[in-house]
N, CA, C and O atoms as CSV, one atom per row, in Angstrom:
chain,resi,resn,atom,element,x,y,z
A,1,MET,N,N,7.879,19.248,36.563
A,1,MET,CA,C,7.949,20.273,35.701
A,1,MET,C,C,9.100,20.940,35.373
A,1,MET,O,O,9.569,21.294,34.292
A,2,LYS,N,N,9.480,21.050,36.549
A,2,LYS,CA,C,10.673,21.989,36.624
A,2,LYS,C,C,11.749,21.591,35.977
A,2,LYS,O,O,12.398,22.318,35.225
A,3,ASP,N,N,12.098,19.975,36.325
A,3,ASP,CA,C,13.377,19.454,35.440
A,3,ASP,C,C,13.260,19.662,33.741
A,3,ASP,O,O,14.150,19.785,32.899
A,4,ILE,N,N,11.806,19.648,33.617
A,4,ILE,CA,C,11.649,19.393,32.074
A,4,ILE,C,C,12.224,20.935,31.537
A,4,ILE,O,O,13.129,21.099,30.719
A,5,TYR,N,N,11.597,21.791,32.093
A,5,TYR,CA,C,12.059,23.714,31.753
A,5,TYR,C,C,13.727,23.722,32.035
A,5,TYR,O,O,14.432,24.454,31.340
A,6,GLN,N,N,14.278,22.939,33.008
A,6,GLN,CA,C,15.654,22.963,32.867
A,6,GLN,C,C,16.410,22.202,32.158
A,6,GLN,O,O,17.623,22.410,32.171
A,7,LYS,N,N,15.798,21.028,31.291
A,7,LYS,CA,C,16.415,20.695,30.000
A,7,LYS,C,C,16.315,21.130,29.201
A,7,LYS,O,O,17.244,21.225,28.399
A,8,ILE,N,N,15.047,21.659,28.982
A,8,ILE,CA,C,14.864,22.624,27.831
A,8,ILE,C,C,15.981,23.614,27.679
A,8,ILE,O,O,16.612,23.726,26.627
A,9,ASP,N,N,16.275,24.527,29.048
A,9,ASP,CA,C,17.369,25.446,29.138
A,9,ASP,C,C,19.045,25.053,28.409
A,9,ASP,O,O,19.924,25.691,27.828
A,10,GLU,N,N,18.851,23.787,28.801
A,10,GLU,CA,C,20.205,23.059,28.707
A,10,GLU,C,C,20.441,22.954,27.256
A,10,GLU,O,O,21.312,23.661,26.750
A,11,ILE,N,N,19.734,22.124,26.526
A,11,ILE,CA,C,19.237,22.016,25.273
A,11,ILE,C,C,19.417,23.640,24.472
A,11,ILE,O,O,20.134,23.834,23.490
A,12,SER,N,N,18.806,24.404,24.979
A,12,SER,CA,C,19.168,25.849,24.275
A,12,SER,C,C,20.512,26.493,24.458
A,12,SER,O,O,21.057,27.274,23.678
A,13,GLU,N,N,20.942,26.069,25.554
A,13,GLU,CA,C,22.224,26.708,25.773
A,13,GLU,C,C,23.456,25.927,25.071
A,13,GLU,O,O,24.558,26.466,24.974
A,14,LEU,N,N,23.235,24.814,24.658
A,14,LEU,CA,C,23.923,23.642,24.039
A,14,LEU,C,C,23.677,24.058,22.493
A,14,LEU,O,O,24.534,23.900,21.623
A,15,ILE,N,N,22.514,24.558,22.289
A,15,ILE,CA,C,22.647,24.883,20.651
A,15,ILE,C,C,23.166,26.122,20.256
A,15,ILE,O,O,23.820,26.298,19.228
A,16,LYS,N,N,22.808,27.158,21.253
A,16,LYS,CA,C,23.519,28.308,21.065
A,16,LYS,C,C,25.095,28.681,21.222
A,16,LYS,O,O,25.651,29.678,20.762
A,17,SER,N,N,25.740,27.518,22.072
A,17,SER,CA,C,27.080,27.277,21.964
A,17,SER,C,C,27.812,26.853,21.024
A,17,SER,O,O,29.038,26.959,21.049
A,18,ARG,N,N,26.796,26.025,19.555
A,18,ARG,CA,C,27.480,25.767,18.734
A,18,ARG,C,C,28.230,26.515,17.689
A,18,ARG,O,O,27.692,27.601,17.476
A,19,GLU,N,N,29.055,26.350,17.125
A,19,GLU,CA,C,30.344,27.195,16.566
A,19,GLU,C,C,29.316,27.814,15.420
A,19,GLU,O,O,29.153,29.001,15.133
A,20,CYS,N,N,28.717,26.726,14.893
A,20,CYS,CA,C,27.629,27.358,13.326
A,20,CYS,C,C,26.578,28.479,13.722
A,20,CYS,O,O,26.133,29.313,12.934
A,21,VAL,N,N,26.250,28.369,15.067
A,21,VAL,CA,C,25.007,29.686,15.638
A,21,VAL,C,C,25.892,30.664,15.165
A,21,VAL,O,O,25.619,31.403,14.218
A,22,ASN,N,N,27.128,30.697,15.903
A,22,ASN,CA,C,27.799,32.294,16.005
A,22,ASN,C,C,28.373,32.825,14.519
A,22,ASN,O,O,28.546,33.988,14.155
A,23,LYS,N,N,28.620,31.520,13.755
A,23,LYS,CA,C,29.311,31.781,12.538
A,23,LYS,C,C,28.139,32.158,11.604
A,23,LYS,O,O,28.318,32.972,10.698
A,24,ILE,N,N,26.836,31.522,11.835
A,24,ILE,CA,C,25.572,32.518,11.077
A,24,ILE,C,C,25.352,33.740,11.438
A,24,ILE,O,O,24.830,34.487,10.611
A,25,LYS,N,N,25.628,34.146,12.502
A,25,LYS,CA,C,25.354,35.787,13.100
A,25,LYS,C,C,26.409,36.411,12.096
A,25,LYS,O,O,25.989,37.271,11.322
A,26,GLU,N,N,27.831,36.024,12.042
A,26,GLU,CA,C,28.658,36.715,11.238
A,26,GLU,C,C,28.300,36.854,10.058
A,26,GLU,O,O,28.288,38.003,9.615
A,27,VAL,N,N,27.893,35.718,9.169
A,27,VAL,CA,C,27.271,35.791,7.728
A,27,VAL,C,C,26.354,36.566,7.636
A,27,VAL,O,O,26.373,37.371,6.704
A,28,GLU,N,N,25.345,36.565,8.507
A,28,GLU,CA,C,24.015,37.630,8.555
A,28,GLU,C,C,24.569,38.925,8.439
A,28,GLU,O,O,24.124,39.755,7.645
A,29,LYS,N,N,25.486,39.126,9.167
A,29,LYS,CA,C,26.037,40.952,9.364
A,29,LYS,C,C,26.821,41.059,8.073
A,29,LYS,O,O,26.877,42.101,7.419
A,30,LYS,N,N,27.323,40.120,7.795
A,30,LYS,CA,C,28.306,40.268,6.231
A,30,LYS,C,C,27.183,40.790,5.221
A,30,LYS,O,O,27.255,41.876,4.644
A,31,MET,N,N,25.991,39.752,5.062
A,31,MET,CA,C,24.949,39.845,3.775
A,31,MET,C,C,24.419,41.162,4.050
A,31,MET,O,O,24.150,41.871,3.080
A,32,GLU,N,N,24.181,41.701,5.488
A,32,GLU,CA,C,23.555,42.851,5.560
A,32,GLU,C,C,24.567,44.264,5.033
A,32,GLU,O,O,24.032,45.343,4.778
A,33,GLU,N,N,25.763,44.097,4.948
A,33,GLU,CA,C,26.515,45.099,5.002
A,33,GLU,C,C,27.254,45.089,3.129
A,33,GLU,O,O,27.937,45.962,2.593
A,34,ASP,N,N,26.805,43.867,2.603
A,34,ASP,CA,C,27.383,43.418,1.372
A,34,ASP,C,C,26.576,44.654,0.023
A,34,ASP,O,O,25.376,44.580,-0.242
A,35,PRO,N,N,27.228,45.366,-0.447
A,35,PRO,CA,C,26.280,45.817,-1.423
A,35,PRO,C,C,25.750,44.959,-2.506
A,35,PRO,O,O,24.703,45.273,-3.071
A,36,SER,N,N,26.462,43.807,-2.855
A,36,SER,CA,C,26.116,43.025,-3.786
A,36,SER,C,C,24.873,42.305,-3.327
A,36,SER,O,O,23.839,42.331,-3.994
A,37,VAL,N,N,24.988,41.637,-2.137
A,37,VAL,CA,C,23.795,40.911,-1.609
A,37,VAL,C,C,22.419,42.081,-1.405
A,37,VAL,O,O,21.222,41.935,-1.653
A,38,ILE,N,N,23.092,43.115,-0.919
A,38,ILE,CA,C,21.755,43.992,-0.904
A,38,ILE,C,C,20.824,44.180,-2.255
A,38,ILE,O,O,19.606,44.016,-2.323
A,39,SER,N,N,21.911,44.646,-3.523
A,39,SER,CA,C,21.381,44.759,-4.641
A,39,SER,C,C,20.475,43.434,-5.185
A,39,SER,O,O,19.305,43.434,-5.566
A,40,LEU,N,N,21.132,42.656,-5.116
A,40,LEU,CA,C,20.357,41.162,-5.106
A,40,LEU,C,C,19.032,41.092,-4.754
A,40,LEU,O,O,18.117,40.680,-5.468
A,41,VAL,N,N,18.924,41.700,-3.106
A,41,VAL,CA,C,17.867,41.143,-2.585
A,41,VAL,C,C,16.639,42.549,-3.053
A,41,VAL,O,O,15.425,42.410,-2.910
A,42,LEU,N,N,17.231,43.717,-3.559
A,42,LEU,CA,C,16.272,44.500,-3.916
A,42,LEU,C,C,15.668,44.293,-5.124
A,42,LEU,O,O,14.532,44.677,-5.399
A,43,GLU,N,N,16.660,43.483,-6.109
A,43,GLU,CA,C,16.118,43.395,-7.648
A,43,GLU,C,C,15.007,42.086,-7.264
A,43,GLU,O,O,13.894,42.226,-7.770
A,44,PHE,N,N,15.197,40.961,-6.501
A,44,PHE,CA,C,14.250,39.665,-6.039
A,44,PHE,C,C,13.120,40.610,-5.431
A,44,PHE,O,O,11.968,40.584,-5.864
A,45,GLU,N,N,13.458,41.293,-4.585
A,45,GLU,CA,C,11.867,41.916,-4.228
A,45,GLU,C,C,11.024,42.629,-4.977
A,45,GLU,O,O,9.799,42.513,-4.994
A,46,LYS,N,N,11.902,43.619,-5.807
A,46,LYS,CA,C,11.117,44.091,-7.309
A,46,LYS,C,C,10.527,42.853,-8.134
A,46,LYS,O,O,9.355,42.694,-8.476
A,47,ALA,N,N,11.226,42.318,-8.286
A,47,ALA,CA,C,10.699,40.741,-9.372
A,47,ALA,C,C,9.312,40.232,-8.495
A,47,ALA,O,O,8.267,40.061,-9.121
A,48,GLN,N,N,9.351,40.031,-7.222
A,48,GLN,CA,C,8.317,39.623,-6.402
A,48,GLN,C,C,6.727,40.466,-6.811
A,48,GLN,O,O,5.613,40.166,-7.242
A,49,ARG,N,N,7.387,41.521,-6.414
A,49,ARG,CA,C,6.164,42.654,-6.633
A,49,ARG,C,C,5.412,42.600,-8.234
A,49,ARG,O,O,4.217,42.679,-8.520
A,50,ASP,N,N,6.529,42.445,-9.062
A,50,ASP,CA,C,6.195,42.747,-10.383
A,50,ASP,C,C,5.230,41.585,-10.654
A,50,ASP,O,O,4.133,41.714,-11.196
A,51,TYR,N,N,5.800,40.357,-10.184
A,51,TYR,CA,C,4.856,39.311,-10.449
A,51,TYR,C,C,3.650,39.239,-9.733
A,51,TYR,O,O,2.594,39.032,-10.332
A,52,SER,N,N,3.683,39.356,-8.777
A,52,SER,CA,C,2.265,39.680,-7.890
A,52,SER,C,C,1.091,40.638,-8.624
A,52,SER,O,O,-0.131,40.490,-8.593
A,53,SER,N,N,1.877,41.653,-9.281
A,53,SER,CA,C,0.898,42.663,-10.089
A,53,SER,C,C,0.395,42.170,-10.960
A,53,SER,O,O,-0.809,42.289,-11.186
A,54,SER,N,N,1.408,41.317,-11.848
A,54,SER,CA,C,1.006,40.836,-12.764
A,54,SER,C,C,-0.108,39.760,-12.913
A,54,SER,O,O,-0.781,39.758,-13.943
A,55,LEU,N,N,-0.320,38.899,-11.988
A,55,LEU,CA,C,-1.165,38.080,-11.402
A,55,LEU,C,C,-2.435,38.497,-11.022
A,55,LEU,O,O,-3.353,37.735,-10.718
A,56,ASN,N,N,-2.508,40.363,-11.050
A,56,ASN,CA,C,-3.778,40.879,-10.701
A,56,ASN,C,C,-4.508,41.539,-11.984
A,56,ASN,O,O,-5.612,42.081,-11.941
A,57,HIS,N,N,-3.641,41.390,-13.210
A,57,HIS,CA,C,-3.850,41.983,-14.274
A,57,HIS,C,C,-4.156,40.813,-15.591
A,57,HIS,O,O,-4.938,41.048,-16.512
A,58,TYR,N,N,-3.569,39.866,-15.484
A,58,TYR,CA,C,-3.183,38.759,-16.766
A,58,TYR,C,C,-3.698,37.400,-15.868
A,58,TYR,O,O,-3.623,37.122,-14.671
A,59,GLU,N,N,-4.222,36.741,-16.979
A,59,GLU,CA,C,-4.378,35.297,-16.499
A,59,GLU,C,C,-2.952,34.704,-16.330
A,59,GLU,O,O,-1.925,35.009,-16.937
A,60,GLU,N,N,-3.216,33.449,-15.001
A,60,GLU,CA,C,-2.130,32.896,-14.450
A,60,GLU,C,C,-1.253,32.183,-15.461
A,60,GLU,O,O,-0.063,32.006,-15.201
A,61,ASP,N,N,-1.754,31.790,-16.538
A,61,ASP,CA,C,-1.084,30.926,-17.453
A,61,ASP,C,C,-0.682,31.793,-18.955
A,61,ASP,O,O,-0.181,31.235,-19.931
A,62,SER,N,N,-1.045,33.353,-18.878
A,62,SER,CA,C,-0.662,34.268,-19.948
A,62,SER,C,C,0.977,34.497,-20.102
A,62,SER,O,O,1.794,34.328,-19.196
A,63,LYS,N,N,1.239,34.881,-21.329
A,63,LYS,CA,C,2.782,34.820,-21.361
A,63,LYS,C,C,3.479,36.387,-20.697
A,63,LYS,O,O,4.661,36.728,-20.742
A,64,GLU,N,N,2.511,37.021,-20.198
A,64,GLU,CA,C,2.972,38.180,-19.501
A,64,GLU,C,C,3.476,37.634,-18.073
A,64,GLU,O,O,4.539,37.903,-17.512
A,65,VAL,N,N,2.286,36.675,-17.570
A,65,VAL,CA,C,2.633,36.300,-15.999
A,65,VAL,C,C,3.874,35.412,-16.209
A,65,VAL,O,O,4.744,35.323,-15.342
A,66,LEU,N,N,3.932,34.763,-17.374
A,66,LEU,CA,C,5.032,33.338,-17.247
A,66,LEU,C,C,6.370,34.182,-17.684
A,66,LEU,O,O,7.386,33.488,-17.664
A,67,GLU,N,N,6.556,35.496,-18.060
A,67,GLU,CA,C,7.702,36.080,-18.509
A,67,GLU,C,C,8.084,36.374,-16.960
A,67,GLU,O,O,9.045,35.882,-16.369
A,68,TYR,N,N,7.032,37.374,-16.371
A,68,TYR,CA,C,7.339,37.938,-14.767
A,68,TYR,C,C,7.852,36.677,-13.902
A,68,TYR,O,O,8.822,36.768,-13.150
A,69,GLN,N,N,7.084,35.451,-14.085
A,69,GLN,CA,C,7.585,34.189,-13.381
A,69,GLN,C,C,8.928,33.888,-13.594
A,69,GLN,O,O,9.665,33.669,-12.633
A,70,ARG,N,N,9.416,33.843,-14.981
A,70,ARG,CA,C,10.763,33.549,-15.444
A,70,ARG,C,C,11.651,34.511,-14.834
A,70,ARG,O,O,12.611,33.921,-14.339
A,71,ILE,N,N,11.715,35.945,-14.654
A,71,ILE,CA,C,12.400,36.910,-14.097
A,71,ILE,C,C,12.746,36.424,-12.786
A,71,ILE,O,O,13.904,36.073,-12.560
A,72,LEU,N,N,11.522,36.352,-11.576
A,72,LEU,CA,C,11.329,35.997,-10.556
A,72,LEU,C,C,12.094,34.856,-10.195
A,72,LEU,O,O,12.669,34.743,-9.113
A,73,TYR,N,N,12.098,33.971,-11.148
A,73,TYR,CA,C,12.775,33.089,-10.840
A,73,TYR,C,C,14.623,32.972,-11.079
A,73,TYR,O,O,15.416,32.174,-10.579
A,74,LYS,N,N,14.772,33.701,-11.695
A,74,LYS,CA,C,16.040,34.401,-12.159
A,74,LYS,C,C,16.601,34.874,-11.458
A,74,LYS,O,O,17.656,34.339,-11.117
A,75,LYS,N,N,16.218,36.075,-10.889
A,75,LYS,CA,C,16.479,36.793,-9.665
A,75,LYS,C,C,16.603,36.341,-8.345
A,75,LYS,O,O,17.261,36.980,-7.524
A,76,LYS,N,N,15.886,35.032,-7.998
A,76,LYS,CA,C,15.937,34.544,-6.862
A,76,LYS,C,C,17.086,33.310,-6.918
A,76,LYS,O,O,17.625,32.875,-5.901
A,77,LEU,N,N,17.352,32.846,-8.206
A,77,LEU,CA,C,18.603,31.817,-8.261
A,77,LEU,C,C,19.802,32.808,-8.472
A,77,LEU,O,O,20.893,32.245,-8.383
A,78,ASN,N,N,19.847,34.027,-8.706
A,78,ASN,CA,C,20.922,34.929,-8.680
A,78,ASN,C,C,21.227,35.161,-7.115
A,78,ASN,O,O,22.323,34.975,-6.586
A,79,LEU,N,N,20.286,35.515,-6.601
A,79,LEU,CA,C,20.410,35.583,-5.052
A,79,LEU,C,C,21.200,34.414,-3.903
A,79,LEU,O,O,22.188,34.488,-3.172
A,80,ASP,N,N,20.246,33.419,-4.181
A,80,ASP,CA,C,20.496,32.031,-3.804
A,80,ASP,C,C,22.011,31.612,-4.031
A,80,ASP,O,O,22.509,30.970,-3.106
A,81,THR,N,N,22.823,31.884,-5.140
A,81,THR,CA,C,23.876,31.371,-5.378
A,81,THR,C,C,24.999,32.687,-5.485
A,81,THR,O,O,25.839,32.864,-6.366
A,82,HIS,N,N,24.756,33.409,-4.463
A,82,HIS,CA,C,25.682,34.378,-4.215
A,82,HIS,C,C,26.469,33.488,-3.135
A,82,HIS,O,O,25.932,32.676,-2.382
A,83,PRO,N,N,27.820,33.783,-3.193
A,83,PRO,CA,C,28.749,32.903,-2.050
A,83,PRO,C,C,28.258,33.070,-0.307
A,83,PRO,O,O,28.336,32.245,0.604
A,84,LEU,N,N,27.768,34.410,-0.310
A,84,LEU,CA,C,27.723,34.843,1.346
A,84,LEU,C,C,26.127,34.210,1.508
A,84,LEU,O,O,25.749,33.748,2.585
A,85,VAL,N,N,25.265,34.253,0.316
A,85,VAL,CA,C,24.147,33.590,0.624
A,85,VAL,C,C,23.966,32.151,0.472
A,85,VAL,O,O,22.871,31.713,0.824
A,86,GLU,N,N,24.865,31.295,-0.004
A,86,GLU,CA,C,25.382,29.915,-0.080
A,86,GLU,C,C,25.694,29.548,1.483
A,86,GLU,O,O,25.201,28.695,2.221
A,87,GLU,N,N,26.697,30.521,1.689
A,87,GLU,CA,C,27.310,29.850,3.181
A,87,GLU,C,C,26.180,30.308,4.030
A,87,GLU,O,O,26.229,29.613,5.045
A,88,TYR,N,N,25.315,31.033,4.097
A,88,TYR,CA,C,24.504,31.514,5.100
A,88,TYR,C,C,23.537,29.828,5.140
A,88,TYR,O,O,23.630,28.974,6.022
A,89,TYR,N,N,22.779,29.785,4.058
A,89,TYR,CA,C,22.008,28.638,3.594
A,89,TYR,C,C,22.704,27.045,4.436
A,89,TYR,O,O,22.183,26.082,4.999
A,90,SER,N,N,24.004,27.433,4.147
A,90,SER,CA,C,24.617,25.876,4.549
A,90,SER,C,C,24.518,25.951,6.174
A,90,SER,O,O,24.214,24.912,6.760
A,91,LEU,N,N,24.747,27.069,6.884
A,91,LEU,CA,C,25.080,27.198,8.319
A,91,LEU,C,C,23.556,27.237,8.840
A,91,LEU,O,O,23.253,27.014,10.013
A,92,LEU,N,N,22.687,27.532,7.878
A,92,LEU,CA,C,20.906,27.781,8.550
A,92,LEU,C,C,20.848,25.963,8.774
A,92,LEU,O,O,20.603,25.440,9.861
A,93,LYS,N,N,21.138,25.177,7.460
A,93,LYS,CA,C,20.921,23.790,7.736
A,93,LYS,C,C,21.302,23.104,8.603
A,93,LYS,O,O,20.692,22.199,9.173
A,94,GLU,N,N,22.546,23.557,8.807
A,94,GLU,CA,C,23.110,22.812,10.095
A,94,GLU,C,C,22.675,23.374,11.659
A,94,GLU,O,O,22.684,22.718,12.701
A,95,VAL,N,N,22.321,24.704,11.482
A,95,VAL,CA,C,21.638,24.883,12.857
A,95,VAL,C,C,20.035,24.304,12.868
A,95,VAL,O,O,19.570,23.900,13.934
A,96,ASN,N,N,19.382,24.289,11.877
A,96,ASN,CA,C,18.166,23.654,11.947
A,96,ASN,C,C,17.828,22.210,12.230
A,96,ASN,O,O,16.791,21.759,12.715
A,97,GLU,N,N,19.188,21.417,11.728
A,97,GLU,CA,C,19.108,19.955,11.679
A,97,GLU,C,C,18.806,19.433,13.235
A,97,GLU,O,O,17.882,18.660,13.486
A,98,PRO,N,N,19.725,19.970,14.255
A,98,PRO,CA,C,18.978,19.343,15.483
A,98,PRO,C,C,17.565,19.799,15.962
A,98,PRO,O,O,16.718,19.042,16.437
A,99,LEU,N,N,17.440,21.044,15.785
A,99,LEU,CA,C,16.143,21.343,16.474
A,99,LEU,C,C,14.837,20.794,15.187
A,99,LEU,O,O,13.691,20.886,15.625
A,100,ARG,N,N,14.930,20.362,13.995
A,100,ARG,CA,C,14.051,19.494,13.520
A,100,ARG,C,C,14.116,18.169,14.208
A,100,ARG,O,O,13.015,17.765,14.583
A,101,TYR,N,N,15.185,17.353,14.478
A,101,TYR,CA,C,15.334,16.010,15.189
A,101,TYR,C,C,14.473,16.164,16.835
A,101,TYR,O,O,13.987,15.285,17.547
A,102,LEU,N,N,14.540,17.433,16.993
A,102,LEU,CA,C,14.187,17.616,18.376
A,102,LEU,C,C,12.411,17.689,18.178
A,102,LEU,O,O,11.633,16.956,18.788
A,103,GLU,N,N,12.141,18.409,17.503
A,103,GLU,CA,C,10.731,18.823,16.874
A,103,GLU,C,C,9.949,17.204,16.705
A,103,GLU,O,O,8.851,16.844,17.130
A,104,MET,N,N,10.839,16.540,16.030
A,104,MET,CA,C,10.290,15.150,15.447
A,104,MET,C,C,10.177,14.317,16.702
A,104,MET,O,O,9.103,13.723,16.802
A,105,LYS,N,N,11.034,14.143,17.672
A,105,LYS,CA,C,10.914,13.333,18.704
A,105,LYS,C,C,9.786,13.741,19.450
A,105,LYS,O,O,8.923,12.883,19.636
A,106,LEU,N,N,9.574,15.111,20.016
A,106,LEU,CA,C,8.361,15.458,20.824
A,106,LEU,C,C,7.144,15.462,19.814
A,106,LEU,O,O,6.095,15.521,20.455
A,107,LEU,N,N,6.959,15.424,18.620
A,107,LEU,CA,C,5.594,15.035,17.963
A,107,LEU,C,C,5.702,13.874,17.937
A,107,LEU,O,O,4.531,13.572,17.705
A,108,SER,N,N,6.473,12.531,18.028
A,108,SER,CA,C,6.134,11.142,17.925
A,108,SER,C,C,5.812,10.991,19.095
A,108,SER,O,O,5.093,9.992,19.138
A,109,LEU,N,N,6.003,11.649,20.600
A,109,LEU,CA,C,5.292,11.400,21.404
A,109,LEU,C,C,3.437,11.205,21.474
A,109,LEU,O,O,2.826,10.380,22.152
A,110,PHE,N,N,2.952,12.083,20.691
A,110,PHE,CA,C,1.551,12.316,20.480
A,110,PHE,C,C,1.153,11.477,19.055
A,110,PHE,O,O,0.036,11.169,18.640
A,111,LYS,N,N,2.421,11.239,18.497
A,111,LYS,CA,C,1.980,10.416,17.343
A,111,LYS,C,C,1.418,11.332,16.394
A,111,LYS,O,O,0.359,11.046,15.836
A,112,ILE,N,N,1.954,12.284,16.181
A,112,ILE,CA,C,1.625,13.665,15.321
A,112,ILE,C,C,2.721,13.484,14.004
A,112,ILE,O,O,3.947,13.487,14.117
A,113,ASN,N,N,2.101,13.359,12.981
A,113,ASN,CA,C,3.022,13.695,11.682
A,113,ASN,C,C,3.240,15.302,11.791
A,113,ASN,O,O,2.339,15.934,12.342
A,114,LYS,N,N,4.728,16.226,11.152
A,114,LYS,CA,C,4.714,16.949,10.942
A,114,LYS,C,C,3.743,17.611,9.502
A,114,LYS,O,O,3.816,17.140,8.367
A,115,GLY,N,N,3.075,18.508,9.812
A,115,GLY,CA,C,2.408,19.031,8.675
A,115,GLY,C,C,0.971,18.645,8.448
A,115,GLY,O,O,0.141,19.101,7.661
A,116,SER,N,N,0.879,17.491,9.528
A,116,SER,CA,C,-0.443,16.727,9.900
A,116,SER,C,C,-1.496,17.714,10.445
A,116,SER,O,O,-1.074,18.564,11.229
A,117,CYS,N,N,-2.915,17.719,10.112
A,117,CYS,CA,C,-3.630,18.422,10.860
A,117,CYS,C,C,-4.793,17.328,11.305
A,117,CYS,O,O,-5.999,17.548,11.196
A,118,LYS,N,N,-4.165,16.012,11.869
A,118,LYS,CA,C,-5.329,15.281,12.181
A,118,LYS,C,C,-5.651,15.345,13.537
A,118,LYS,O,O,-6.643,14.755,13.964
């Protein structure tokens, strides 16, 4: 059992040493300090609250809810297409790829499909 923990530690260190892991931390810091990203996040969060609130007052398929949904989509798109956020998502994908592979390999030992509750 000790050898398994040692291998897990080795994999963890290997992942942490990848350039994209360090780069993602840099981009996170830039996003946290960038006024335009902060503004886009605040706008998106407000749109989420407005949409959620509209669902409490109107039918889900009402024109009011659909308008709040459209606004929410637009705010999310504005945030997602900011260059720093795009860079962050790209790096996040690169970081997560080996983790997903590892997860798949581990789950396959027990014939468990990801997302399955069998």
